[in-house]
TITI-507473 format. One record per residue: residue number from 1; residue in one letter; x, y, z of N, C-alpha, C in turn. Coordinates in steps of 0.02 Angstrom, whole numbers. Layout:
N
DRENTI   k r    n_u    n_v    n_w   ca_u   ca_v   ca_w    c_u    c_v    c_w
DRENTI NUM a      X      Y      Z      X      Y      Z      X      Y      Z
...
END
This chain:
193
DRENTI   k r    n_u    n_v    n_w   ca_u   ca_v   ca_w    c_u    c_v    c_w
DRENTI   1 m   2810   -334   4469   2761   -387   4473   2792   -450   4503
DRENTI   2 p   2759   -484   4550   2787   -544   4579   2793   -599   4525
DRENTI   3 v   2838   -645   4538   2847   -703   4494   2782   -744   4500
DRENTI   4 i   2760   -771   4443   2702   -816   4441   2728   -886   4429
DRENTI   5 l   2705   -932   4473   2725  -1003   4467   2663  -1045   4460
DRENTI   6 l   2664  -1089   4410   2611  -1138   4401   2635  -1202   4434
DRENTI   7 a   2597  -1225   4484   2615  -1284   4520   2591  -1345   4481
DRENTI   8 s   2621  -1357   4424   2600  -1410   4380   2650  -1422   4326
DRENTI   9 t   2655  -1484   4303   2698  -1498   4244   2651  -1517   4185
DRENTI  10 s   2587  -1509   4191   2539  -1526   4138   2548  -1479   4078
DRENTI  11 p   2563  -1507   4020   2568  -1464   3961   2502  -1430   3943
DRENTI  12 h   2447  -1460   3963   2381  -1432   3948   2370  -1369   3990
DRENTI  13 r   2387  -1373   4055   2381  -1314   4099   2431  -1260   4079
DRENTI  14 q   2490  -1280   4059   2541  -1230   4037   2515  -1191   3977
DRENTI  15 a   2486  -1228   3928   2461  -1195   3868   2403  -1148   3886
DRENTI  16 l   2361  -1167   3933   2306  -1123   3954   2333  -1060   3985
DRENTI  17 l   2378  -1067   4034   2403  -1007   4067   2443   -962   4021
DRENTI  18 a   2476   -991   3972   2513   -951   3923   2467   -905   3883
DRENTI  19 r   2404   -922   3876   2357   -881   3840   2351   -810   3870
DRENTI  20 l   2365   -804   3935   2358   -740   3968   2414   -692   3953
DRENTI  21 g   2467   -716   3921   2522   -671   3900   2565   -647   3958
DRENTI  22 l   2562   -680   4016   2602   -662   4073   2662   -708   4079
DRENTI  23 p   2721   -683   4100   2777   -729   4110   2763   -773   4171
DRENTI  24 f   2778   -837   4165   2771   -883   4222   2819   -941   4213
DRENTI  25 d   2832   -974   4268   2872  -1035   4267   2829  -1092   4296
DRENTI  26 c   2848  -1152   4280   2812  -1212   4304   2858  -1251   4350
DRENTI  27 l   2828  -1275   4406   2864  -1317   4452   2820  -1378   4470
DRENTI  28 a   2853  -1435   4474   2816  -1495   4495   2802  -1489   4570
DRENTI  29 p   2738  -1495   4589   2723  -1485   4659   2743  -1546   4703
DRENTI  30 g   2751  -1604   4674   2771  -1662   4712   2717  -1685   4762
DRENTI  31 v   2655  -1676   4744   2599  -1694   4788   2570  -1761   4764
DRENTI  32 p   2566  -1811   4808   2535  -1875   4786   2460  -1863   4775
DRENTI  33 e   2434  -1889   4720   2365  -1879   4702   2322  -1940   4725
DRENTI  34 n   2328  -1953   4788   2294  -2010   4817   2219  -1997   4827
DRENTI  35 v   2179  -2050   4827   2108  -2045   4838   2095  -2062   4912
DRENTI  36 l   2060  -2020   4947   2042  -2033   5016   1974  -2070   5019
DRENTI  37 p   1964  -2119   5061   1902  -2155   5064   1843  -2108   5077
DRENTI  38 g   1791  -2116   5037   1730  -2078   5044   1734  -2005   5021
DRENTI  39 e   1791  -1984   4995   1799  -1915   4974   1762  -1902   4909
DRENTI  40 l   1720  -1851   4908   1684  -1832   4848   1730  -1802   4796
DRENTI  41 p   1714  -1809   4732   1759  -1786   4678   1777  -1711   4684
DRENTI  42 g   1729  -1668   4696   1745  -1597   4701   1788  -1581   4762
DRENTI  43 v   1777  -1616   4817   1819  -1607   4876   1890  -1629   4862
DRENTI  44 r   1897  -1685   4827   1964  -1709   4809   1999  -1659   4766
DRENTI  45 a   1965  -1634   4713   1996  -1586   4669   2020  -1524   4706
DRENTI  46 a   1977  -1497   4751   1994  -1439   4792   2052  -1452   4839
DRENTI  47 r   2052  -1509   4870   2106  -1528   4916   2174  -1531   4879
DRENTI  48 l   2173  -1563   4820   2236  -1571   4783   2260  -1505   4752
DRENTI  49 a   2215  -1463   4728   2234  -1398   4701   2268  -1356   4755
DRENTI  50 l   2239  -1357   4814   2268  -1318   4869   2333  -1348   4892
DRENTI  51 a   2339  -1414   4896   2401  -1446   4917   2458  -1431   4867
DRENTI  52 k   2440  -1431   4803   2492  -1415   4752   2515  -1343   4758
DRENTI  53 a   2468  -1297   4766   2488  -1226   4775   2530  -1217   4837
DRENTI  54 r   2510  -1247   4893   2546  -1240   4954   2617  -1269   4951
DRENTI  55 a   2623  -1326   4916   2688  -1359   4911   2739  -1313   4876
DRENTI  56 v   2717  -1280   4823   2761  -1233   4786   2769  -1168   4824
DRENTI  57 a   2716  -1143   4853   2720  -1079   4890   2765  -1083   4951
DRENTI  58 t   2769  -1142   4982   2814  -1151   5041   2886  -1139   5020
DRENTI  59 a   2905  -1162   4961   2975  -1152   4937   2985  -1083   4905
DRENTI  60 h   2931  -1051   4885   2936   -985   4850   2883   -937   4879
DRENTI  61 p   2892   -915   4940   2839   -876   4975   2824   -808   4944
DRENTI  62 a   2868   -779   4905   2857   -715   4875   2820   -719   4809
DRENTI  63 a   2813   -779   4783   2781   -788   4717   2705   -794   4721
DRENTI  64 i   2672   -779   4665   2602   -795   4657   2602   -866   4629
DRENTI  65 v   2568   -911   4666   2568   -981   4647   2498  -1005   4629
DRENTI  66 i   2493  -1039   4573   2429  -1064   4547   2432  -1139   4548
DRENTI  67 g   2386  -1170   4585   2380  -1243   4587   2312  -1261   4558
DRENTI  68 s   2308  -1320   4527   2244  -1342   4498   2242  -1418   4498
DRENTI  69 d   2181  -1444   4500   2170  -1516   4494   2101  -1527   4464
DRENTI  70 q   2094  -1582   4430   2030  -1598   4400   2011  -1671   4415
DRENTI  71 v   1948  -1679   4432   1923  -1749   4445   1861  -1758   4403
DRENTI  72 a   1861  -1812   4364   1804  -1831   4322   1768  -1889   4356
DRENTI  73 s   1701  -1888   4350   1664  -1942   4381   1599  -1957   4345
DRENTI  74 l   1577  -2018   4351   1511  -2041   4327   1470  -2062   4388
DRENTI  75 d   1405  -2055   4382   1362  -2081   4434   1364  -2157   4434
DRENTI  76 g   1374  -2186   4492   1374  -2259   4499   1320  -2280   4547
DRENTI  77 p   1308  -2346   4554   1256  -2369   4599   1267  -2352   4672
DRENTI  78 t   1327  -2343   4693   1341  -2328   4763   1373  -2259   4772
DRENTI  79 g   1373  -2219   4720   1404  -2153   4724   1446  -2140   4663
DRENTI  80 p   1483  -2084   4663   1522  -2066   4604   1579  -2117   4591
DRENTI  81 v   1589  -2132   4527   1643  -2175   4504   1695  -2129   4471
DRENTI  82 l   1756  -2126   4498   1808  -2083   4472   1835  -2110   4405
DRENTI  83 l   1847  -2062   4359   1880  -2078   4296   1949  -2045   4297
DRENTI  84 h   1999  -2084   4286   2066  -2058   4291   2097  -2048   4222
DRENTI  85 k   2158  -2024   4219   2196  -2023   4157   2207  -2097   4139
DRENTI  86 p   2184  -2119   4082   2185  -2190   4068   2256  -2220   4065
DRENTI  87 g   2303  -2184   4037   2371  -2210   4034   2386  -2256   3977
DRENTI  88 d   2335  -2294   3953   2347  -2341   3899   2282  -2348   3857
DRENTI  89 r   2289  -2379   3799   2234  -2383   3753   2175  -2426   3780
DRENTI  90 s   2191  -2480   3812   2136  -2525   3837   2094  -2489   3889
DRENTI  91 t   2128  -2457   3937   2092  -2420   3989   2053  -2362   3960
DRENTI  92 c   2081  -2328   3911   2047  -2273   3878   1983  -2297   3845
DRENTI  93 h   1989  -2353   3810   1930  -2382   3777   1875  -2398   3828
DRENTI  94 q   1895  -2428   3884   1846  -2445   3937   1811  -2383   3964
DRENTI  95 q   1851  -2329   3974   1821  -2269   4002   1774  -2236   3952
DRENTI  96 l   1794  -2232   3889   1751  -2201   3839   1687  -2243   3829
DRENTI  97 r   1694  -2308   3833   1636  -2352   3829   1588  -2338   3889
DRENTI  98 a   1617  -2330   3948   1576  -2316   4008   1541  -2249   4003
DRENTI  99 m   1571  -2200   3968   1541  -2135   3962   1489  -2129   3906
DRENTI 100 s   1488  -2179   3863   1441  -2180   3807   1369  -2169   3828
DRENTI 101 g   1338  -2118   3800   1267  -2103   3814   1253  -2076   3883
DRENTI 102 r   1305  -2056   3918   1298  -2032   3989   1326  -1963   3997
DRENTI 103 s   1309  -1933   4055   1340  -1869   4074   1396  -1882   4122
DRENTI 104 v   1450  -1844   4111   1509  -1851   4153   1521  -1782   4186
DRENTI 105 r   1537  -1783   4250   1553  -1722   4288   1628  -1712   4289
DRENTI 106 f   1650  -1653   4272   1719  -1634   4278   1723  -1576   4327
DRENTI 107 e   1753  -1589   4385   1760  -1537   4436   1833  -1515   4437
DRENTI 108 t   1843  -1452   4417   1909  -1424   4410   1920  -1371   4463
DRENTI 109 a   1966  -1384   4509   1979  -1338   4562   2043  -1300   4550
DRENTI 110 a   2045  -1239   4575   2105  -1197   4570   2116  -1161   4636
DRENTI 111 a   2180  -1150   4652   2199  -1112   4711   2253  -1063   4690
DRENTI 112 v   2246  -1000   4708   2296   -949   4693   2318   -921   4761
DRENTI 113 m   2383   -925   4772   2412   -903   4835   2465   -849   4822
DRENTI 114 h   2465   -800   4867   2519   -750   4867   2528   -728   4940
DRENTI 115 g   2583   -750   4970   2593   -735   5041   2540   -767   5082
DRENTI 116 t   2503   -728   5121   2449   -754   5163   2382   -749   5128
DRENTI 117 t   2381   -723   5068   2317   -717   5029   2304   -782   4990
DRENTI 118 l   2244   -806   4997   2225   -869   4964   2157   -860   4932
DRENTI 119 f   2151   -879   4869   2088   -883   4834   2078   -955   4810
DRENTI 120 t   2018   -982   4819   2004  -1049   4795   1937  -1050   4755
DRENTI 121 h   1932  -1099   4713   1872  -1102   4669   1867  -1174   4641
DRENTI 122 t   1806  -1197   4633   1794  -1261   4598   1742  -1249   4545
DRENTI 123 d   1758  -1266   4484   1713  -1259   4427   1685  -1326   4406
DRENTI 124 l   1620  -1328   4391   1588  -1390   4370   1573  -1387   4295
DRENTI 125 t   1593  -1436   4258   1576  -1443   4189   1542  -1511   4180
DRENTI 126 q   1485  -1512   4147   1451  -1575   4133   1455  -1588   4058
DRENTI 127 v   1479  -1647   4039   1485  -1667   3970   1437  -1725   3957
DRENTI 128 r   1394  -1716   3910   1349  -1770   3889   1379  -1803   3828
DRENTI 129 f   1394  -1868   3833   1424  -1905   3777   1370  -1935   3734
DRENTI 130 r   1379  -1935   3669   1333  -1969   3624   1345  -2044   3632
DRENTI 131 h   1301  -2085   3605   1310  -2156   3607   1366  -2174   3561
DRENTI 132 l   1418  -2207   3589   1479  -2221   3553   1485  -2295   3536
DRENTI 133 e   1493  -2310   3473   1506  -2378   3451   1581  -2390   3460
DRENTI 134 d   1599  -2455   3467   1670  -2471   3474   1713  -2446   3418
DRENTI 135 a   1687  -2447   3357   1726  -2423   3299   1740  -2349   3305
DRENTI 136 a   1691  -2308   3332   1701  -2236   3340   1755  -2224   3394
DRENTI 137 i   1752  -2264   3447   1801  -2257   3501   1872  -2272   3474
DRENTI 138 e   1879  -2328   3437   1943  -2347   3409   1969  -2293   3360
DRENTI 139 s   1925  -2268   3318   1943  -2216   3270   1969  -2153   3306
DRENTI 140 y   1933  -2134   3359   1953  -2075   3397   2022  -2087   3428
DRENTI 141 m   2033  -2145   3458   2099  -2157   3490   2154  -2161   3438
DRENTI 142 d   2140  -2185   3378   2190  -2187   3325   2210  -2115   3306
DRENTI 143 r   2162  -2072   3300   2173  -2004   3276   2198  -1957   3329
DRENTI 144 e   2180  -1967   3392   2198  -1921   3446   2207  -1959   3511
DRENTI 145 p   2262  -1996   3517   2272  -2033   3581   2276  -1982   3638
DRENTI 146 s   2233  -1991   3687   2228  -1943   3744   2234  -1979   3809
DRENTI 147 f   2283  -2022   3813   2289  -2066   3872   2313  -2027   3935
DRENTI 148 d   2336  -1965   3925   2360  -1924   3981   2309  -1873   4004
DRENTI 149 c   2247  -1879   3980   2192  -1831   3997   2138  -1866   4037
DRENTI 150 a   2112  -1830   4085   2057  -1858   4126   1999  -1877   4080
DRENTI 151 g   1978  -1939   4085   1924  -1964   4043   1948  -1994   3977
DRENTI 152 g   2007  -1975   3954   2035  -2006   3893   2016  -1970   3829
DRENTI 153 f   2004  -1904   3832   1987  -1865   3772   2012  -1795   3780
DRENTI 154 k   2016  -1758   3724   2034  -1687   3726   1975  -1646   3695
DRENTI 155 c   1943  -1609   3736   1887  -1569   3713   1910  -1514   3666
DRENTI 156 e   1974  -1493   3670   2000  -1442   3628   2020  -1468   3560
DRENTI 157 g   2012  -1532   3550   2028  -1565   3486   1970  -1604   3460
DRENTI 158 l   1981  -1664   3435   1930  -1707   3407   1881  -1735   3459
DRENTI 159 g   1897  -1728   3522   1852  -1753   3574   1783  -1726   3570
DRENTI 160 v   1775  -1665   3541   1707  -1637   3534   1663  -1681   3490
DRENTI 161 t   1692  -1722   3447   1651  -1765   3406   1617  -1821   3446
DRENTI 162 l   1639  -1829   3509   1609  -1881   3552   1550  -1855   3593
DRENTI 163 f   1536  -1791   3591   1489  -1759   3635   1421  -1745   3604
DRENTI 164 e   1370  -1740   3647   1306  -1711   3630   1304  -1639   3654
DRENTI 165 s   1333  -1627   3713   1331  -1560   3742   1384  -1551   3795
DRENTI 166 i   1399  -1487   3809   1443  -1469   3865   1407  -1411   3901
DRENTI 167 e   1402  -1418   3966   1374  -1364   4008   1429  -1340   4054
DRENTI 168 s   1448  -1276   4047   1503  -1249   4087   1497  -1173   4091
DRENTI 169 r   1522  -1147   4146   1529  -1074   4152   1594  -1051   4121
DRENTI 170 d   1643  -1096   4116   1708  -1079   4093   1736  -1135   4051
DRENTI 171 p   1736  -1128   3985   1757  -1186   3942   1830  -1207   3953
DRENTI 172 t   1872  -1164   3981   1942  -1183   3992   1947  -1232   4052
DRENTI 173 a   1897  -1232   4094   1900  -1277   4153   1903  -1350   4131
DRENTI 174 l   1868  -1367   4078   1869  -1437   4055   1937  -1457   4031
DRENTI 175 v   1977  -1411   4007   2045  -1427   3985   2091  -1434   4044
DRENTI 176 g   2073  -1402   4102   2113  -1414   4162   2130  -1352   4205
DRENTI 177 l   2110  -1292   4184   2123  -1233   4224   2070  -1180   4209
DRENTI 178 p   2028  -1162   4257   1974  -1114   4244   2002  -1043   4238
DRENTI 179 l   2017  -1023   4176   2052   -960   4164   2011   -898   4181
DRENTI 180 i   1946   -901   4172   1905   -842   4189   1913   -827   4263
DRENTI 181 w   1909   -879   4305   1917   -868   4377   1990   -849   4393
DRENTI 182 v   2038   -882   4363   2110   -865   4376   2122   -792   4360
DRENTI 183 c   2096   -767   4305   2104   -695   4287   2078   -651   4343
DRENTI 184 g   2019   -668   4368   1991   -628   4423   2033   -629   4485
DRENTI 185 a   2060   -688   4502   2102   -694   4562   2167   -653   4552
DRENTI 186 l   2196   -657   4492   2258   -617   4477   2244   -543   4482
DRENTI 187 r   2187   -521   4455   2170   -449   4460   2165   -427   4533
DRENTI 188 q   2137   -469   4576   2132   -452   4647   2202   -446   4679
DRENTI 189 l   2250   -478   4648   2319   -472   4674   2359   -418   4638
DRENTI 190 g   2324   -379   4595   2356   -322   4562   2390   -341   4496
DRENTI 191 v   2378   -401   4472   2407   -422   4408   2353   -423   4356
DRENTI 192 s   2364   -385   4301   2312   -378   4250   2333   -418   4188
DRENTI 193 p   2300   -475   4178   2314   -515   4117   2294   -478   4054
END
């Protein structure tokens, strides 16, 4: 079986891929996650997932390489407003406040490369947030600081207490890697998770 490389240092993506029970290594892709003017969220996620996979595959051409990226967005008056990893408590509070009572789109893209074979996919998850009071936001951040997660919450933890609903074809996509699709791509390459 070829070596499997995850083009990511995200502990969330590592934990997801580990669920498949396959040996793999992680490498930092070294791809800048810049925003291009006018680029739609799903296009950005797909571009970055492919760039990450290509960066690692260039150095390891015999490996199966998995790249992924996620972009969260809210509808704004002039188009989508991107939500990033907040990085700190104040920014996280602002983002959670902005999501209160609204639907947020999470577009999670993945690229699987092996030699000249390439599979790509973008999964859409829509999360409807309940109306959040400042006290609920502060309590959530005290109990589960998620400043390194897109949107500032963890759906696999207490973040579900912030929601009214989640619409998704693949619940793992919201965490950062659409495993249902990844399993299918790996099977097409002869690897059975």
